[in-house]
C-alpha positions in Angstrom: 6.9 26.4 -7.5 9.2 28.2 -5.0 12.7 29.3 -5.5 14.9 26.3 -5.2 16.4 25.8 -1.8 20.1 26.3 -1.1 21.8 23.0 -1.7 25.4 23.9 -1.7 26.6 20.7 0.1 23.9 18.4 -1.5 25.0 19.6 -4.9 28.5 18.1 -4.2 27.0 14.7 -3.2 26.4 12.4 -6.1 26.8 9.1 -4.2 27.1 8.2 -0.5 30.9 7.9 -1.0 31.0 11.7 -1.3 30.0 11.9 2.5 33.4 10.3 3.5 35.1 13.7 3.7 32.4 15.5 5.6 32.7 16.3 9.3 29.8 16.2 11.7 28.9 19.8 11.3 28.9 19.4 7.5 26.7 16.4 7.8 24.2 18.5 9.9 24.1 21.1 7.2 23.7 18.4 4.6 20.7 17.0 6.5 19.0 20.4 6.6 19.6 20.8 2.8 18.2 17.3 2.2 15.1 18.2 4.3 14.5 21.4 2.4 15.0 19.7 -1.0 12.4 17.0 -0.1 9.9 19.6 1.0 10.4 21.6 -2.2 10.4 18.6 -4.6 7.2 17.1 -3.0 5.5 20.5 -3.2 5.9 20.2 -7.0 5.1 16.5 -7.4 2.9 15.5 -4.5 3.7 12.3 -2.7 4.6 11.1 0.8 6.1 13.9 2.9 5.9 13.4 6.6 7.6 10.0 6.7 10.6 11.0 4.7 11.2 14.2 6.8 11.3 12.0 9.8 14.3 10.0 8.6 16.5 12.7 7.1 19.2 12.6 9.8 19.0 8.8 10.1 19.5 8.4 6.3 22.4 10.8 6.3 24.0 9.0 9.2 23.5 5.6 7.7 25.1 6.5 4.4 27.9 8.3 6.2 28.8 5.3 8.4 28.1 2.3 6.1 29.5 1.6 2.7 26.4 1.4 0.4 25.6 -0.2 -2.0 28.0 -3.0 -0.8 26.4 -2.7 2.6 22.7 -3.4 2.1 20.3 -0.7 3.2 16.7 -2.0 3.2 13.8 0.4 3.9 10.5 -0.8 5.2 7.4 1.0 3.9 9.4 2.5 1.0 7.8 5.9 1.1 10.4 6.8 3.7 13.0 6.7 0.9 13.0 10.2 -0.6 16.0 11.5 1.3 17.8 8.2 0.5 17.1 8.9 -3.3 18.6 12.4 -3.0 21.9 10.9 -1.7 22.1 8.0 -4.2 22.6 9.5 -7.6 19.0 10.4 -8.2 18.7 14.0 -7.0 18.6 15.4 -10.6 15.4 13.4 -11.1 13.8 14.1 -7.8 11.1 16.3 -9.3 9.9 13.4 -11.4 8.7 11.5 -8.3 5.5 9.5 -9.0 5.3 10.9 -12.6 5.0 8.9 -15.7 8.6 7.7 -16.6 9.9 9.3 -13.4 11.2 8.0 -10.1 9.0 5.6 -8.1 7.6 6.8 -4.8 9.1 3.7 -3.2 12.4 1.7 -3.3 12.7 -0.1 -6.6 15.4 -2.6 -7.5 15.3 -1.8 -11.2 15.8 1.9 -10.5 19.1 1.9 -8.6 21.7 -0.4 -7.2 21.2 1.4 -3.9 17.7 -0.1 -3.7 18.6 -3.8 -2.9 15.0 -4.6 -2.2 11.7 -3.0 -3.3 9.3 -2.0 -0.6 5.8 -0.4 -0.9 3.9 -2.7 1.5 4.9 -2.8 5.1 6.8 -5.1 7.4 9.0 -6.8 4.9 12.4 -5.4 5.7 13.6 -7.7 8.5 12.6 -10.8 6.5 14.4 -9.6 3.4 17.3 -8.4 5.4 17.6 -11.9 7.0 17.8 -13.3 3.5 20.6 -10.9 2.6 22.5 -11.7 5.8 22.2 -15.5 5.3 23.3 -15.1 1.6 26.3 -13.0 2.8 27.3 -15.7 5.2 26.9 -18.6 2.8 29.0 -16.7 0.2 31.6 -15.9 2.9 31.2 -12.1 2.3 31.6 -9.5 5.0 29.1 -6.7 4.2 26.6 -5.3 6.7 22.8 -5.4 6.4 20.8 -2.5 7.8 17.0 -2.5 7.9 15.0 0.6 8.7 11.5 -0.3 9.9 8.8 2.1 11.1 5.8 4.2 10.2 3.5 1.6 11.7 5.2 -1.4 10.2 6.0 -2.9 13.6 2.3 -3.4 14.2 2.4 -6.3 11.7 2.9 -9.8 12.7 5.4 -10.5 9.9 8.0 -8.2 11.5 7.9 -10.3 14.7 8.0 -13.6 12.8 11.1 -12.4 11.2 12.6 -11.1 14.4 12.0 -14.5 16.1 13.7 -16.3 13.3 16.6 -13.8 13.2 17.1 -13.9 17.0 17.1 -17.7 17.2 19.6 -17.9 14.3 21.9 -15.2 15.7 22.7 -13.7 12.3 24.7 -10.5 12.2 22.4 -7.6 11.0 21.2 -4.2 12.2 17.5 -3.2 12.6 16.7 0.5 13.1 13.3 0.9 14.5 12.0 4.3 13.4 9.5 5.0 16.2 7.7 8.1 14.9 4.5 7.9 17.0 5.9 7.2 20.5 3.8 4.0 20.5 6.7 2.1 22.1 9.2 4.5 23.5 9.4 6.0 26.9 10.6 9.7 26.9 13.9 10.2 25.4 16.4 12.2 27.4 20.0 12.6 28.3 20.1 9.5 30.6 18.8 7.2 27.9 21.1 8.7 25.3 24.0 8.1 27.7 23.0 4.5 28.4 22.6 3.7 24.7 26.1 5.0 23.9 27.4 3.0 26.9 25.9 -0.3 26.0 26.9 0.0 22.3 30.5 0.8 23.2 33.4 -1.6 22.9 34.4 -1.2 26.5 31.0 -2.2 27.8 30.7 -5.2 25.6 34.2 -6.3 26.6 33.4 -6.0 30.3 30.2 -7.9 29.6 32.1 -10.8 28.0 34.6 -10.8 30.9 31.8 -11.0 33.4 30.3 -13.9 31.6 33.5 -15.8 31.8 33.9 -15.1 35.4 30.4 -16.2 36.5 30.2 -19.3 34.4 32.4 -21.6 36.5 30.5 -20.7 39.6 27.1 -21.3 38.1 25.9 -17.7 38.2 25.8 -17.2 34.4 22.0 -17.4 34.1 21.0 -15.2 37.1 23.6 -12.7 36.0 22.2 -12.6 32.5 18.7 -12.2 33.8 19.8 -9.4 36.1 21.5 -7.5 33.4 18.5 -7.8 31.0 16.2 -6.7 33.7 18.3 -3.6 34.5 18.7 -2.7 30.8 15.0 -3.3 30.1 13.9 -1.3 33.1 16.2 1.6 32.1 15.7 1.6 28.4 12.6 -0.4 27.5 14.2 -3.1 25.4 13.0 -6.2 27.2 10.8 -7.5 24.3 13.6 -7.2 21.7 16.1 -8.7 24.0 13.8 -11.7 24.5 13.5 -12.1 20.8 17.3 -12.4 20.6 18.3 -8.9 19.6 20.9 -6.7 21.4 18.8 -3.6 22.1 20.2 0.0 22.0 17.9 2.9 22.7 15.7 4.8 22.7 17.7 7.5 21.1 16.9 10.7 19.4 16.7 9.9 15.7 17.2 13.5 14.7 20.5 14.1 16.7 23.6 13.2 14.6 25.7 13.6 17.7 23.9 10.5 19.0 23.2 8.7 15.8 26.7 8.7 14.3 28.7 7.1 17.3 26.0 4.6 17.9 25.9 3.4 14.3 29.7 3.3 14.4 29.5 1.1 17.5 26.9 -1.1 15.9 28.9 -1.5 12.8 31.8 -2.9 14.8 29.6 -5.5 16.7 30.1 -9.0 15.2 28.0 -11.1 17.5 24.5 -11.3 16.4 21.5 -9.0 15.6 21.1 -5.5 16.9 18.0 -3.4 17.3 18.5 0.4 17.5 15.4 2.2 18.7 15.3 5.7 17.3 12.5 8.0 18.2 11.7 10.5 15.4 9.0 13.0 14.6 7.0 12.5 11.5 7.2 15.7 9.4 10.3 16.9 11.3 11.5 20.4 10.3 8.4 21.5 8.4 5.8 23.0 10.8 2.6 22.2 8.8 3.7 18.5 8.6 4.8 18.4 12.3 1.4 19.8 13.4 -0.8 17.5 11.2 1.1 14.3 10.6 -1.9 12.5 9.2 -2.7 15.1 6.6 0.9 15.4 5.5 1.6 11.7 5.2 0.6 11.8 1.6 0.0 15.2 0.0 -0.9 16.7 -3.3 1.0 19.6 -4.7 1.3 22.4 -2.0 2.6 25.8 -1.2 5.9 25.5 0.7 5.3 28.9 2.4 1.8 28.2 3.7 1.6 24.5 3.6 -1.8 24.7 1.8 -2.4 21.7 -0.4 -3.7 22.1 -3.9 -7.4 21.3 -3.8 -9.5 19.8 -6.6 -12.1 21.7 -8.5 -14.9 20.8 -6.2 -16.2 17.9 -8.2 -18.1 14.8 -7.2 -17.3 13.0 -4.0 -14.7 10.3 -3.9 -15.9 6.8 -3.9 -14.3 6.0 -0.4 -16.3 9.0 1.0 -19.5 7.6 -0.5 -18.8 4.3 1.1 -18.0 5.8 4.5 -21.1 8.0 4.6 -23.4 5.3 3.4 -22.1 2.8 5.9 -22.5 5.4 8.7 -26.2 6.1 7.7 -27.0 2.4 7.6 -25.4 1.9 11.0 -27.8 4.5 12.6 -30.5 1.8 12.2 -28.4 -1.3 12.6 -26.3 -1.6 15.7 -24.7 -4.8 14.4 -22.7 -3.0 11.8 -19.0 -2.6 12.5 -16.2 -1.1 10.5 -12.6 -2.4 10.4 -9.6 -0.9 8.7 -5.9 -1.8 8.6 -4.2 1.5 9.5 -6.1 3.4 6.8 -9.1 5.1 8.4 -8.8 8.3 6.4 -7.8 6.4 3.2 -11.0 4.2 3.4 -13.1 6.9 5.0 -14.0 4.7 7.9 -13.0 7.7 10.0 -16.4 9.1 9.1 -17.9 6.0 10.7 -15.5 6.3 13.6 -16.7 9.8 14.6 -20.3 8.6 14.7 -19.7 5.2 16.2 -16.3 5.0 17.9 -17.1 1.8 19.8 -17.9 0.0 16.6 -14.8 1.2 14.6 -11.6 -0.8 14.8 -8.3 0.1 13.3 -6.1 -3.0 13.7 -2.9 -1.4 12.4 -0.9 -2.8 9.5 -2.2 -6.3 10.2 -4.5 -7.4 7.4 -4.4 -11.1 8.4 -5.4 -10.3 11.9 -8.1 -7.8 10.7 -9.7 -10.4 8.5 -9.9 -13.1 11.2 -11.0 -10.5 13.7 -13.9 -9.7 11.3 -14.6 -13.4 11.1 -14.9 -13.6 14.8 -17.3 -10.7 14.9 -19.4 -12.3 12.2 -19.4 -15.6 13.9 -21.1 -14.0 16.9 -23.8 -12.2 15.0 -22.2 -8.8 14.2 -22.2 -7.3 10.6 -18.5 -6.4 10.0 -17.4 -4.4 7.0 -13.6 -4.9 6.4 -12.5 -1.8 4.4 -9.1 -2.7 2.9 -7.4 -1.6 -0.2 -7.4 -4.4 -2.9 -3.5 -4.6 -2.9 -3.4 -4.9 0.9 -6.1 -7.5 1.1 -3.7 -9.8 -0.8 -1.8 -9.9 2.5 -4.7 -11.5 4.3 -5.8 -13.9 1.5 -5.2 -17.1 3.5 -7.5 -15.8 6.2 -10.2 -14.9 3.6 -10.1 -18.4 2.4 -9.9 -20.4 5.7 -11.3 -18.2 8.3 -14.1 -16.5 6.3 -15.1 -18.4 3.2 -14.8 -22.0 4.3 -16.8 -21.2 7.4 -19.4 -19.2 5.3 -19.1 -16.2 7.6 -20.8 -13.0 6.5 -17.8 -10.7 6.5 -18.3 -7.8 4.0 -15.2 -6.8 2.2 -15.1 -3.2 1.0 -12.4 -3.4 -1.7 -11.0 0.1 -2.0 -8.5 1.3 -4.7 -9.7 -1.4 -7.0 -8.0 -1.1 -10.4 -5.3 1.3 -11.4 -4.1 4.0 -9.0 -2.2 6.5 -10.9 0.9 7.9 -9.1 1.0 5.0 -6.5 1.9 2.7 -9.4 2.3 -1.0 -9.7 2.6 -2.0 -6.0 -0.7 -0.4 -5.1 -2.8 -1.3 -8.1 -5.8 -3.3 -7.2 -5.5 -5.8 -10.1 -6.2 -9.2 -8.7 -9.2 -9.2 -6.4 -11.8 -10.2 -9.0 -9.9 -13.4 -9.7 -8.7 -14.2 -6.2 -12.1 -13.6 -4.6 -14.2 -14.9 -7.4 -12.3 -18.3 -7.1 -13.9 -18.8 -3.6 -17.1 -20.8 -3.3 -19.9 -18.9 -1.8 -18.3 -15.4 -2.2 -20.6 -12.7 -3.6 -18.5 -10.3 -5.8 -19.9 -7.0 -6.9 -18.3 -4.0 -8.6 -19.9 -0.5 -8.6 -20.3 1.4 -12.0 -20.9 4.7 -10.2 -21.3 6.2 -6.7 -25.1 5.5 -6.6 -24.4 1.9 -7.4 -21.8 1.7 -4.7 -24.3 3.0 -2.1 -26.7 0.2 -3.2 -24.0 -2.4 -3.0 -23.1 -1.3 0.6 -26.8 -1.8 1.5 -26.9 -5.2 -0.3 -23.8 -6.4 1.5 -25.5 -5.4 4.8 -28.3 -7.8 4.2 -26.1 -10.8 3.1 -26.0 -12.9 6.3 -25.3 -16.4 4.9 -21.9 -16.0 3.6 -19.1 -13.6 2.6 -19.5 -10.7 0.2 -17.2 -8.1 -1.5 -17.8 -5.0 -3.5 -15.0 -3.2 -5.3 -14.6 0.5 -6.2 -11.8 2.6 -7.5 -9.6 5.4 -6.3 -10.8 8.9 -7.0 -14.0 10.8 -7.7 -17.3 9.5 -8.8 -19.2 10.5 -11.9 -21.5 13.1 -10.2 -24.7 11.0 -10.2 -27.3 11.5 -7.5 -26.6 9.3 -4.4 -29.8 7.9 -2.7 -30.1 8.6 1.0 -31.9 5.3 1.5 -30.4 3.0 -1.2 -32.4 0.0 -2.3 -30.6 -3.4 -2.1 -29.8 -5.2 -5.4 -31.1 -8.5 -6.4 -28.2 -10.9 -5.8 -26.7 -12.1 -9.1 -28.6 -9.8 -11.4 -27.2 -7.2 -13.8 -28.9 -4.6 -15.9 -29.1 -3.4 -19.5 -28.4 0.4 -19.5 -28.8 0.9 -23.3 -30.6 -1.3 -25.8 -29.3 -1.6 -29.3 -29.2 -3.7 -32.4 -28.2 -7.2 -33.0 -24.5 -6.6 -33.9 -22.7 -5.7 -30.7 -23.2 -6.1 -26.9 -20.8 -4.6 -24.4 -20.8 -6.0 -20.9 -19.0 -3.9 -18.3 -18.0 -4.9 -14.8 -17.3 -1.8 -12.6 -16.5 1.8 -13.4 -15.5 1.3 -17.0 -19.2 1.5 -17.8 -18.9 5.2 -18.5 -16.3 4.5 -21.1 -18.5 1.8 -22.6 -21.3 4.3 -23.1 -18.8 6.6 -24.8 -17.8 3.7 -27.0 -21.4 3.1 -27.9 -21.7 6.7 -29.1 -18.7 6.2 -31.3 -20.1 3.0 -32.8 -23.5 4.6 -33.3 -21.7 7.4 -35.3 -20.6 4.5 -37.5 -24.1 3.2 -38.0 -23.8 0.5 -35.3 -26.0 0.6 -32.2 -24.6 -1.6 -29.5 -26.3 -2.9 -26.4 -24.6 -1.9 -23.2 -25.0 -3.8 -20.0 -23.7 -3.4 -16.4 -23.0 -6.9 -14.9 -22.9 -5.6 -11.3 -22.0 -9.2 -10.1 -19.0 -11.3 -11.1 -20.3 -14.0 -8.8 -22.9 -15.2 -8.9 -22.8 -14.3 -12.5 -26.1 -13.3 -14.1 -26.4 -16.3 -16.4 -29.7 -15.2 -18.0 -28.2 -11.7 -18.9 -24.9 -13.2 -20.3 -26.7 -15.8 -22.4 -29.3 -13.3 -23.7 -26.5 -11.0 -24.8 -24.6 -13.9 -26.5 -27.8 -15.2 -28.2 -29.0 -11.8 -29.5 -25.7 -10.4 -30.8 -22.8 -11.3 -33.1 -20.2 -9.8 -30.9 -19.9 -9.7 -27.1 -17.2 -7.5 -25.6 -16.5 -7.7 -21.8 -14.5 -5.1 -19.9 -13.1 -4.9 -16.4 -10.4 -3.1 -14.5 -8.8 -6.2 -13.4 -6.2 -8.8 -14.4 -6.8 -11.7 -16.8 -8.6 -14.6 -15.1 -11.3 -12.4 -13.6 -14.8 -11.4 -14.8 -14.1 -12.1 -18.6 -12.8 -15.5 -17.7 -16.0 -16.2 -15.7 -18.2 -15.2 -18.7 -16.1 -17.3 -21.1 -16.3 -20.3 -18.7 -20.1 -20.0 -18.5 -20.7 -19.5 -22.2 -18.5 -22.5 -23.0 -20.5 -24.6 -20.8 -23.7 -23.4 -22.2 -22.6 -24.1 -25.7 -22.9 -20.5 -26.8 -19.4 -20.5 -28.3 -20.3 -23.3 -30.6 -22.8 -21.0 -32.3 -20.4 -18.6 -33.8 -20.4 -15.9 -31.1 -17.4 -13.7 -31.4 -16.2 -12.6 -27.9 -13.5 -10.3 -26.8 -12.4 -9.8 -23.2 -10.7 -6.6 -22.3 -8.7 -6.7 -19.0 -5.6 -5.1 -17.6 -2.6 -6.2 -19.5 -0.4 -9.0 -18.3 2.2 -6.6 -16.9 2.8 -4.6 -13.8 2.1 -1.1 -15.0 4.3 1.8 -13.8 2.8 5.0 -12.4 1.4 7.7 -14.6 -1.6 10.0 -14.9 -4.8 7.7 -14.8 -5.9 8.5 -18.4 -2.4 7.5 -19.7 -2.5 4.3 -17.7 -5.9 3.4 -19.2 -4.5 4.3 -22.6 -1.7 1.8 -22.2 -4.0 -0.8 -20.7 -6.4 -0.5 -23.6 -9.4 0.3 -21.5 -10.5 3.7 -22.8 -13.7 4.1 -25.0 -11.8 4.0 -28.3 -10.3 0.6 -27.3 -13.8 -0.8 -26.6 -15.1 0.4 -29.9 -12.1 -0.8 -31.8 -12.4 -4.3 -30.2 -16.0 -4.5 -31.2 -15.3 -3.4 -34.8 -12.4 -5.8 -35.1 -14.4 -8.7 -33.9 -17.3 -7.8 -36.1 -15.0 -7.8 -39.1 -16.4 -4.7 -40.8 -16.1 -1.0 -40.3 -13.1 1.2 -40.2 -11.0 0.9 -36.9 -8.8 3.9 -38.1 -11.9 6.0 -38.5 -13.1 5.0 -35.0 -9.8 6.0 -33.5 -9.8 9.3 -35.3 -13.4 9.9 -34.1 -12.1 9.2 -30.5 -9.2 11.5 -30.8 -11.4 14.3 -32.1 
């Protein structure tokens, strides 16, 4: 940890109301202090860095001009919100970001009245803001609604659906497009700044209204409107937004308070419909390592403020996503039909490994999971072998397309379900809790879960060869177990699990996914109590290995299932089958261990598994309790020791 940065002005700011007495130069100094505090805090906690640094001046300007929390400030992709948290009565807790019991890494309604809408997935702000604006109008209130959207969120269709609705309705609200990759903006310069100030000014708008009144009686209203829009669009690049019904201002320098403050003041005074302010920013602004490598400093581990060097792991086993990326790349060397698709997460899913080898067969569709799934369906329909690598929590956004465009048509799209299960510091919004249930419900879907990195490699190979329908394989965030990964993985037999440890007739433990290692530890604990359980790896939730499940039920008094997923998944499938087979009528005692029926907050992974009841001691205790003999307290003491 470094010496704490100088925060003289920031120390005097407890809420945004404390900005009221600050002049423009003080606000500039405050912005610099906020930036330094964000850098220092994230160096201690880890988290999202580059995005927040890019909106420091914008956040200061918004809170200086608008009256939050009465005026509603809604962030899209909530990892931009660290500067906002510093200015809204949370600076004393900023070094608890993403820690157990600490501040969320995203906006969160339950955390602060200054967070009117939670955001961790992208492209929701304009839709939510429209809801706030209509609610305001229906209740005859007069507050402002400001939405900050950016960091790729404008690549998602939902943003344009919302803009189309807002523009046609004409609701009064302000959208600030934080354009931090220059994907839309022409170069920002003095002329565009001048024009932006001009068109947002009261005098220009008054002249515009006068001109409309003058040309209307002589039938020139429509040609005049088109000419003005053409000139503004040509000069400033806002034609698209104007056509969607927004009054466009920009592009402007999103780091220049001399530009931001007057334009926001002008926008605040406008009363006649939605406004879009196009602010160009630099991701990582003000911190050289983040400016020079925006992708690596988007999300960071703890790091040295002086050098920018991030804290590295101890050189353990490879991460699961890397195993996936490397395996897929090897398979693609001999199969030119393999394609990789990701939704704005090439490094997060390790499809960037594939992209380096096969750039023509790698597709990053942006934050557009719905499009990505149907795009994959089109590839599959024409004979390609697409692998759609999408985080479990993000695939939820494309579920309708999984059902209608993939499953109903029996198209062989392969879903690589990354971040399946709990995700530590990213918390409840990013946990991959539901994919087992929502994919397992679909007819014809093959669902697999890897118990270690070698099994993952085999499942990638298995999915490659499934050409008669969709398939999915899930794997968690983080490192593998250190097992040897085959260079030429053998495919699995569809719908067949395996017994990894044979035991007596008392207890069987059936694992789906990477909790298998904890099941083996639980078996050791039970063996120390004179009980020798059988441990099996299901591998498949669908098609379920009926023979294996029935054998475990028939040969044991107790069957414990375990999965890193919500209720209604693998355990439910097992129960459903055994009920139909009559096994439950014969006295079998079964316990299903799942994620609890809550949205778990962020914490260290082990602590999250403790609260979820999915560590080894919980498996052993569940077996002992179901068996009705043995000493649960002794089991727990054994686990603790």
